[in-house]
C-alpha positions in Angstrom: 16.1 14.7 -36.4 12.5 14.8 -37.9 9.7 16.7 -36.2 6.4 14.6 -36.0 3.7 16.9 -37.0 0.6 14.7 -37.8 -1.4 12.0 -36.1 -0.7 9.6 -39.1 3.0 10.0 -38.9 2.9 9.6 -35.1 0.8 6.4 -35.3 3.0 4.9 -38.0 5.8 4.6 -35.3 3.8 2.7 -32.8 1.9 -0.6 -32.7 -1.9 -0.4 -31.9 -2.7 -0.6 -28.1 -3.7 -4.1 -27.0 -7.3 -4.9 -26.3 -6.4 -5.1 -22.7 -4.9 -1.7 -22.6 -8.0 -0.2 -24.3 -10.6 -2.1 -22.1 -8.9 -1.4 -18.7 -10.2 2.3 -18.9 -13.1 2.6 -16.5 -15.6 5.5 -16.0 -15.7 5.0 -12.3 -13.7 4.0 -9.2 -14.0 0.3 -8.6 -12.8 -1.3 -5.5 -9.2 -1.7 -6.8 -9.0 1.9 -7.6 -10.4 3.0 -4.2 -7.8 0.7 -2.5 -5.1 2.1 -4.4 -6.1 5.6 -3.3 -6.5 4.6 0.3 -2.8 3.3 0.2 -1.4 6.2 -1.7 0.6 8.9 0.1 1.5 10.8 -3.1 -0.4 12.0 -6.2 0.5 14.4 -9.0 -2.2 16.8 -10.0 -2.0 18.0 -13.6 -4.0 21.1 -14.8 -4.0 23.4 -17.7 -4.8 27.0 -18.3 -7.0 28.4 -21.3 -4.0 30.1 -22.7 -2.3 26.7 -23.3 0.0 26.5 -20.2 0.2 23.3 -18.0 1.1 22.6 -14.4 1.9 19.3 -12.6 1.9 19.7 -8.8 2.7 17.0 -6.1 0.1 16.4 -3.4 1.2 14.4 -0.4 0.1 13.3 2.9 -0.6 10.2 5.2 -1.8 7.1 3.0 -5.4 7.9 2.1 -5.2 11.6 2.6 -7.3 11.9 -0.7 -10.7 10.5 -0.1 -12.8 8.7 -2.6 -16.4 9.9 -1.6 -18.0 7.4 -4.0 -17.6 5.7 -7.3 -17.4 9.0 -9.2 -16.0 11.6 -6.8 -12.7 12.4 -5.2 -11.9 15.1 -2.5 -8.5 16.4 -2.3 -7.5 18.8 0.6 -5.1 21.7 -0.2 -2.4 21.5 2.4 -0.1 24.5 3.1 2.4 25.0 0.3 4.2 27.9 -1.4 0.8 29.8 -1.9 1.5 30.2 -5.6 -1.8 28.3 -6.1 -1.0 27.7 -9.8 -3.2 24.6 -10.0 -6.2 26.4 -8.4 -5.9 29.3 -10.6 -5.9 27.1 -13.7 -9.0 25.2 -12.2 -11.0 28.3 -11.9 -10.6 28.8 -15.6 -10.3 25.3 -16.9 -11.6 22.5 -14.7 -10.1 19.6 -16.5 -7.6 17.7 -14.3 -5.6 14.5 -14.3 -4.1 12.7 -11.3 -1.3 10.1 -11.0 -1.3 8.1 -7.7 1.8 6.3 -6.4 2.1 3.7 -3.8 5.5 3.1 -2.4 6.7 -0.4 -3.2 4.2 -0.9 -6.1 5.5 -0.3 -9.7 1.9 0.3 -11.1 0.3 3.7 -10.9 -3.3 4.7 -11.0 -4.3 7.4 -13.5 -7.5 9.3 -13.1 -9.0 12.2 -15.2 -12.0 14.3 -14.8 -13.3 17.9 -13.8 -12.6 19.7 -10.5 -14.1 22.4 -8.6 -12.7 24.3 -5.5 -14.8 24.2 -2.3 -14.5 25.9 1.0 -17.5 24.3 2.6 -16.9 24.2 6.4 -18.1 20.6 6.8 -16.0 19.3 3.8 -12.9 21.1 5.1 -13.4 20.0 8.6 -13.4 16.4 7.3 -9.7 16.9 6.4 -8.7 18.6 9.6 -5.5 17.4 11.5 -5.9 18.5 15.1 -7.1 22.2 14.9 -5.6 22.7 11.4 -7.9 22.3 8.3 -7.3 23.1 4.7 -8.3 26.4 3.2 -10.0 24.6 0.3 -10.8 21.1 -0.9 -10.8 20.0 -4.6 -13.8 18.0 -5.6 -13.0 15.8 -8.6 -15.8 14.3 -10.8 -14.1 11.2 -12.2 -14.5 10.6 -15.9 -11.9 7.9 -16.5 -9.6 5.8 -14.2 -7.3 3.0 -15.1 -4.2 1.2 -13.8 -1.0 2.1 -15.5 1.6 -0.7 -16.1 4.8 -0.8 -13.9 7.4 -0.4 -16.8 8.3 3.2 -16.1 8.9 2.7 -12.3 10.7 -0.6 -13.0 13.0 1.2 -15.4 13.6 3.9 -12.8 14.1 1.3 -10.1 12.2 3.7 -7.9 11.4 1.4 -5.0 14.6 -0.7 -5.1 16.9 -0.5 -2.0 20.1 1.4 -2.7 18.8 3.7 -5.4 18.4 6.8 -3.2 20.5 9.6 -4.5 22.6 11.3 -1.7 21.2 14.7 -0.8 24.5 16.2 -1.1 24.6 15.3 -4.9 22.7 18.7 -5.3 23.4 22.0 -3.5 20.8 22.8 -1.0 17.6 24.4 -2.1 18.8 27.7 -0.4 22.1 27.7 -2.4 20.2 26.9 -5.7 17.7 29.6 -5.2 20.3 32.2 -4.2 22.1 31.6 -7.5 18.8 31.4 -9.5 17.1 34.6 -8.3 20.0 36.5 -6.6 18.8 36.3 -3.0 20.6 38.6 -0.7 22.5 37.4 2.3 23.8 33.8 3.1 22.0 30.9 1.6 19.5 29.1 3.8 20.9 25.7 4.9 19.1 22.4 4.0 18.7 21.7 7.8 17.2 25.2 8.5 14.9 24.8 5.4 13.6 21.5 6.7 13.0 22.8 10.1 11.0 25.7 8.7 9.0 23.2 6.6 8.2 21.0 9.5 6.5 24.1 11.3 3.8 24.1 8.5 3.5 20.3 7.9 0.4 18.5 9.0 
């Protein structure tokens, strides 16, 4: 096994990207990008720290929970999670972000990159309220590049094909895994108890 340590060595292993692959990168959100975002219930947010660490965090909600404010800006509500706020801490120090949007049943993805800032403007947060609950903060992303990613990865994964769901019992419950990993005292939380606890904070 040989370590690839130079750009020249890396490029020697791959063909040059096609003209279409190069030209599809936009510097704004066109109508197709905005429609994709409207239909997406899940995005993965990637951030990096100045020290060189990286983080990828899922963001989910009803389709369209992320808003395209215009051709160059996205707004992403920060719904209740585990309060580690790794992504937000990274953004405070290094605002560059990337996003991967998924739409169930669609093999293509939407990739977006830009810079983000964390806001807690009352009016902005109120725009993402569900009932009386509103996010503590909203990410504003200034879009620098956007492009549709081909469907090969999801096709290989057969992600949306009927019959490909893995039975939950193929893994121990989250509580059982955490008990073993970090030595939690007492009995492991059951999967059903964990899901019931989660539902109390979902909106």
